[in-house]
C-alpha positions in Angstrom: 133.1 109.4 -57.9 130.7 108.3 -60.6 131.7 106.4 -63.7 130.2 106.5 -67.1 127.7 103.6 -67.6 129.8 102.6 -70.6 132.8 102.1 -68.4 132.4 98.2 -68.2 134.4 97.9 -65.0 137.8 98.9 -66.4 140.3 100.2 -63.9 142.4 103.2 -64.7 145.9 103.1 -63.4 146.6 106.7 -62.9 149.6 106.9 -60.5 152.3 104.5 -61.9 154.5 105.0 -64.9 154.2 101.9 -67.1 154.4 101.1 -70.7 151.7 98.9 -72.3 152.8 97.1 -75.5 150.4 97.3 -78.5 148.7 94.0 -78.9 148.3 92.9 -82.4 146.3 89.8 -81.3 143.6 91.7 -79.5 143.4 94.6 -81.9 143.6 97.1 -79.1 146.3 99.7 -79.1 147.3 101.2 -75.7 149.2 104.4 -75.2 152.2 104.9 -72.9 150.8 105.7 -69.5 152.4 108.2 -67.2 151.6 109.7 -63.9 148.1 110.9 -63.9 147.7 111.1 -67.7 144.7 110.4 -69.8 144.9 107.0 -71.5 144.1 106.8 -75.2 143.1 103.5 -76.8 142.0 102.5 -80.3 139.9 99.4 -80.8 138.2 97.9 -83.8 134.9 96.0 -83.9 137.1 92.9 -85.0 140.8 92.5 -84.6 140.9 90.0 -87.5 139.1 91.2 -90.6 137.9 89.1 -93.6 140.4 89.0 -96.4 139.3 90.0 -99.8 137.4 93.1 -101.1 137.5 96.5 -99.5 135.3 96.9 -96.5 134.3 99.2 -93.7 135.2 98.8 -90.0 134.5 100.7 -86.9 137.2 102.4 -84.8 136.5 103.3 -81.2 138.9 105.9 -79.8 138.6 105.9 -76.1 139.9 108.4 -73.5 140.2 107.0 -70.0 140.5 109.9 -67.6 142.6 109.3 -64.5 141.3 109.8 -61.0 141.9 113.3 -59.6 145.1 113.3 -57.6 144.8 113.1 -53.9 146.1 115.9 -51.7 146.3 118.2 -54.6 144.2 121.4 -54.9 141.5 120.9 -57.5 141.0 123.4 -60.4 138.9 126.4 -59.4 135.4 126.7 -60.9 133.8 129.7 -62.5 130.1 128.8 -62.3 127.1 130.8 -63.4 123.6 129.7 -62.6 121.0 130.9 -65.1 117.5 130.3 -63.6 114.1 130.6 -65.1 111.8 132.7 -62.9 109.0 133.0 -65.4 105.4 132.6 -64.1 105.3 128.9 -64.9 108.0 128.3 -62.3 105.8 129.4 -59.5 105.4 127.1 -56.5 107.4 124.0 -55.9 109.7 124.4 -59.0 111.0 127.8 -58.0 111.4 126.8 -54.4 113.4 123.7 -55.3 115.4 125.6 -57.8 116.4 128.1 -55.1 117.3 125.2 -52.7 119.4 123.6 -55.4 121.2 126.9 -56.1 122.0 127.3 -52.4 123.2 123.7 -52.2 125.5 124.3 -55.2 126.9 127.4 -53.5 127.7 125.7 -50.3 129.8 123.0 -52.1 132.1 125.6 -53.6 135.3 126.9 -52.1 136.9 130.4 -51.6 138.9 129.9 -54.8 135.7 129.5 -56.9 133.7 132.1 -58.7 129.9 132.1 -58.4 127.2 134.2 -60.1 123.4 134.0 -60.5 121.3 135.3 -63.4 117.5 135.1 -63.4 115.3 135.7 -66.4 111.6 136.2 -67.1 110.5 138.9 -69.5 113.8 140.6 -68.7 117.2 139.4 -67.5 118.7 140.3 -64.1 122.1 139.5 -62.6 121.2 139.2 -59.0 124.6 137.8 -57.9 127.5 139.3 -59.9 130.5 137.1 -60.4 132.4 136.9 -57.1 134.3 134.6 -54.9 132.1 132.1 -53.2 132.9 133.5 -49.8 130.0 135.7 -48.8 127.7 132.7 -48.6 125.1 134.1 -46.3 124.7 137.3 -48.3 124.3 135.3 -51.5 121.9 132.9 -49.9 119.7 135.8 -48.8 119.7 137.1 -52.4 118.7 133.7 -53.8 115.9 133.3 -51.4 114.3 136.5 -52.6 113.8 135.1 -56.2 110.1 135.3 -57.2 108.4 133.8 -60.2 106.5 135.9 -62.8 106.7 137.0 -66.4 107.7 135.5 -69.7 110.9 133.6 -70.8 113.9 135.4 -72.2 116.0 132.3 -72.3 118.6 133.4 -74.9 119.2 136.7 -73.0 119.6 134.8 -69.8 122.3 132.5 -71.2 124.0 135.5 -72.8 124.1 137.3 -69.5 125.4 134.2 -67.7 128.2 134.1 -70.3 129.0 137.8 -69.6 129.4 136.9 -65.9 131.7 134.0 -66.8 133.8 136.3 -69.1 134.7 138.6 -66.1 137.2 135.8 -65.2 137.7 134.2 -68.5 141.4 134.9 -68.7 142.1 133.1 -65.4 142.6 129.4 -65.2 139.1 128.3 -64.2 136.7 125.5 -65.2 134.0 127.6 -66.9 130.4 126.3 -66.7 126.9 127.7 -67.1 124.0 125.8 -65.7 120.7 126.7 -67.3 117.3 125.8 -65.9 114.0 126.3 -67.8 110.5 124.9 -67.6 109.0 126.7 -70.5 109.3 127.8 -74.1 111.6 130.7 -74.9 109.2 133.5 -76.0 111.3 136.7 -75.6 114.3 137.3 -78.0 115.9 134.5 -80.1 114.0 131.3 -79.5 114.7 128.7 -82.2 117.0 125.7 -81.6 119.4 126.9 -84.2 119.7 130.3 -82.5 120.8 128.6 -79.2 123.0 126.1 -81.1 124.9 129.0 -82.6 125.3 130.5 -79.2 126.6 127.2 -77.8 129.1 126.9 -80.7 130.4 130.4 -79.9 130.7 129.7 -76.2 132.7 126.5 -76.6 135.3 128.6 -78.5 135.8 130.4 -75.2 135.9 127.1 -73.3 132.5 127.7 -71.8 130.2 124.7 -71.6 126.4 125.0 -70.9 124.6 122.3 -69.1 120.8 122.4 -69.6 118.1 121.3 -67.1 114.6 121.0 -68.4 111.8 120.8 -65.9 108.3 119.5 -66.6 106.9 118.8 -70.1 106.6 122.4 -71.5 110.1 123.4 -72.3 111.8 123.1 -75.8 114.0 120.0 -75.6 115.4 120.6 -79.1 116.6 124.0 -78.0 118.2 122.7 -74.8 119.8 119.8 -76.6 121.3 122.1 -79.3 122.8 124.4 -76.7 124.3 121.6 -74.7 125.6 119.7 -77.7 127.3 122.7 -79.3 129.0 123.7 -76.1 129.9 120.2 -74.9 127.7 120.3 -71.8 125.3 117.9 -70.2 121.5 117.7 -70.5 118.9 116.6 -68.0 115.1 116.2 -68.1 113.2 116.1 -64.8 109.4 115.9 -64.5 109.2 117.6 -61.1 111.1 120.4 -59.4 111.6 117.9 -56.5 114.5 116.4 -58.5 116.4 119.6 -59.0 118.7 119.5 -55.9 119.8 116.0 -56.9 120.5 117.1 -60.5 122.4 120.2 -59.4 124.5 118.0 -57.0 125.3 115.5 -59.7 126.3 118.2 -62.2 128.4 120.0 -59.7 130.1 116.7 -58.9 131.3 116.6 -62.5 132.4 120.3 -62.5 134.4 119.8 -59.3 136.1 116.7 -60.7 137.7 118.0 -64.0 141.0 116.3 -64.7 141.6 117.5 -68.3 140.6 120.6 -70.2 140.6 121.8 -73.9 140.8 118.2 -75.2 141.5 117.8 -78.9 141.5 114.4 -80.6 143.2 114.0 -83.9 142.9 110.6 -85.7 145.3 110.2 -88.7 144.6 107.4 -91.2 147.1 106.0 -93.7 146.7 107.2 -97.3 145.0 103.9 -98.4 142.3 104.1 -95.6 139.5 106.5 -96.0 137.2 108.1 -93.3 133.5 107.5 -94.0 131.6 108.9 -91.0 131.8 110.1 -87.4 129.0 108.4 -85.5 127.2 110.2 -82.7 129.6 113.1 -82.2 130.4 116.3 -84.0 133.8 116.6 -85.6 135.6 117.4 -88.8 137.0 115.2 -91.5 139.9 116.8 -93.3 141.4 114.5 -95.9 142.8 111.6 -94.0 142.4 113.3 -90.6 139.5 113.4 -88.2 139.3 116.1 -85.6 137.1 116.2 -82.5 137.0 118.5 -79.5 135.8 117.9 -75.9 135.9 120.8 -73.4 136.6 118.8 -70.3 137.1 115.2 -69.0 136.0 114.2 -65.5 138.0 112.0 -63.1 137.6 108.2 -63.6 135.4 108.8 -66.7 135.5 107.2 -70.1 134.7 109.2 -73.2 134.9 107.8 -76.7 134.4 108.6 -80.4 133.2 106.1 -83.1 134.7 106.4 -86.6 133.6 104.4 -89.6 136.5 103.9 -92.1 137.0 102.1 -95.4 139.8 99.6 -95.7 141.5 98.5 -99.0 141.4 95.0 -100.4 143.8 92.9 -98.3 145.2 89.4 -98.6 144.9 86.7 -95.9 147.7 86.9 -93.4 148.3 90.6 -94.1 148.7 93.1 -91.2 148.2 96.8 -91.7 148.2 100.0 -89.6 144.7 101.4 -89.4 145.0 104.6 -87.4 146.9 106.8 -85.0 145.2 108.9 -82.4 146.8 111.9 -80.7 145.0 113.5 -77.7 146.2 116.9 -76.7 144.9 118.5 -73.5 145.6 120.8 -70.7 146.4 119.3 -67.3 144.4 121.6 -64.9 146.6 120.7 -61.9 149.9 121.6 -63.6 148.6 124.0 -66.3 150.8 122.2 -68.8 149.9 120.8 -72.2 150.1 117.0 -72.4 149.6 114.4 -75.1 148.5 110.8 -75.2 148.7 108.7 -78.3 147.8 105.3 -79.6 148.2 103.3 -82.8 145.9 100.5 -84.1 146.7 97.6 -86.4 144.5 94.8 -87.9 145.2 91.5 -89.5 143.2 89.7 -92.2 142.1 86.1 -92.6 140.0 84.0 -95.0 138.9 81.8 -92.0 135.4 83.0 -91.0 135.6 81.4 -87.6 138.8 83.2 -86.8 137.2 86.5 -87.9 134.1 85.9 -85.8 136.1 84.9 -82.8 138.0 88.2 -82.9 134.8 90.3 -82.4 135.2 93.1 -79.8 131.8 93.1 -78.1 132.5 96.4 -76.4 132.9 98.2 -79.7 130.0 96.4 -81.2 127.8 97.3 -78.3 128.7 101.0 -78.3 128.2 101.2 -82.1 124.8 99.6 -81.9 123.7 101.8 -79.0 124.8 104.9 -80.9 122.9 103.7 -84.0 119.9 103.3 -81.7 120.3 106.9 -80.4 120.3 108.1 -84.0 117.1 106.0 -84.7 115.4 107.7 -81.7 116.2 111.1 -83.2 114.9 110.0 -86.6 111.7 108.8 -84.9 111.2 112.2 -83.4 111.6 113.8 -86.8 109.1 111.5 -88.3 106.6 112.0 -85.6 106.9 115.8 -85.9 105.9 115.4 -89.6 102.8 113.5 -88.6 104.2 110.1 -89.6 103.5 108.3 -86.4 103.5 104.8 -87.9 106.8 105.4 -89.6 108.3 106.7 -86.3 107.0 103.5 -84.5 108.5 101.4 -87.3 111.9 103.1 -86.9 112.0 102.4 -83.2 110.8 98.8 -83.6 113.4 98.0 -86.3 116.1 99.5 -84.1 114.9 97.4 -81.1 114.9 94.3 -83.3 118.4 95.0 -84.4 119.5 95.4 -80.8 117.8 92.1 -79.8 119.3 90.2 -82.7 122.9 91.3 -81.9 122.3 91.1 -78.2 121.2 87.5 -78.6 124.1 86.7 -80.9 126.6 87.8 -78.3 124.5 87.2 -75.2 124.9 90.8 -74.3 122.6 91.8 -71.4 122.9 95.6 -72.0 121.8 95.3 -75.7 118.9 93.0 -74.8 117.8 95.3 -72.0 117.9 98.4 -74.3 115.9 96.4 -76.9 113.2 95.7 -74.4 113.0 99.3 -73.3 112.8 100.4 -76.9 109.9 98.0 -77.6 108.0 99.3 -74.6 108.6 102.9 -75.7 107.5 102.1 -79.3 104.3 100.3 -78.1 103.4 103.3 -76.0 103.9 105.7 -78.9 101.9 103.5 -81.2 98.9 103.4 -78.8 99.1 107.0 -77.5 101.2 109.0 -80.0 104.4 110.9 -79.3 103.5 112.7 -76.0 105.6 115.6 -74.7 107.1 113.3 -72.1 108.0 110.5 -74.4 109.6 113.0 -76.9 111.7 114.5 -74.1 112.8 111.1 -72.9 113.9 110.1 -76.4 115.7 113.3 -77.0 117.5 113.3 -73.6 118.5 109.6 -73.7 119.7 110.0 -77.3 122.0 112.9 -76.3 123.2 111.2 -73.1 124.1 108.1 -75.1 126.1 109.9 -77.7 127.8 112.1 -75.2 128.5 109.2 -72.7 126.7 111.1 -70.0 125.7 109.1 -67.0 121.9 109.3 -66.9 120.6 110.7 -63.6 
């Protein structure tokens, strides 16, 4: 089973009921851990904060998903593949897409539901939603797919959703996997159009994972659709990589350990929320609400929240936040909750404050800021402001290098080096289709804690 790259070697204890006491010294709050439950933690960028005037601090609310229980039947999957068969897919891309679809089918069980929708100028359901039992018949149908025509992407996703809805009331993990190599040119085609579609689908607990092939598809459209529906996003230069990507994505879908995940962070009246960093959510007074459709086994997901703290005296200790995570356990079909509370102390001793730094929180905060800088660079480049885009990337790289050097953090230093190379390439060659797709994809994967493939 794969772990998020942000996991940092932590071990999730998923099968023993223990109680972990909140540590005021470390500034990390641990929830009560029961058999197979999601663990919720709240950490701050420093457990000891400087006394004096009001200030902002970063909260990291982490969900550690347990491993899927052994010898227990996994949740059934309702999977719809939506495949681009427009003319540009002809050749290796369409052949590898068909091979990937067949590979995905063979990994499913009799309890799973499988459908295939193809789109060019029109949309066709070639495999209506059905149990993944008639494997040979479905394989024969997939092998008959031929490329030709335009790209009715919006219609393809909509039809894939219609196939999913045939079994929406049953207790499945619902997922659409969309593949495209070109620009949507039939029907709704703007990123906002697909974003609205994704936002509607997540309300039905349907996530859309998008796979872009080559350098001619619209990465903004694909990112909006994935983001709004809490799916994954992939960019592959060649169709050769498609079977590997399909296998990786299906590995996630078959490893769901929590569904319909809602995170509610409640702050005391004297602490104010400032910003949600990297993720979409809602701030309602002193409450912050976020939603994740699914968690995968042995995976870490987190949210970063910037909050404003009141003026505090040296030696004071205050409660900063409480986090409640409500979700459905797909193995028991029961609602479960995991909670955590975080406290912080204050000191007028700068050394004590500096020593309390939580490098994990600092690292993730800086990497998410870097992801936002990548998105800003794309926007600047789109407006013809190449030098400003390069400057944005280089300033972000310099910030990563400064903080990475300060804490001797290899990940930050490596990311700084990668960013410098990317910015130098854009400075000399401009923002190519490939570099734009790389920036957009990496930015999304960072903010969503998706393991890059």
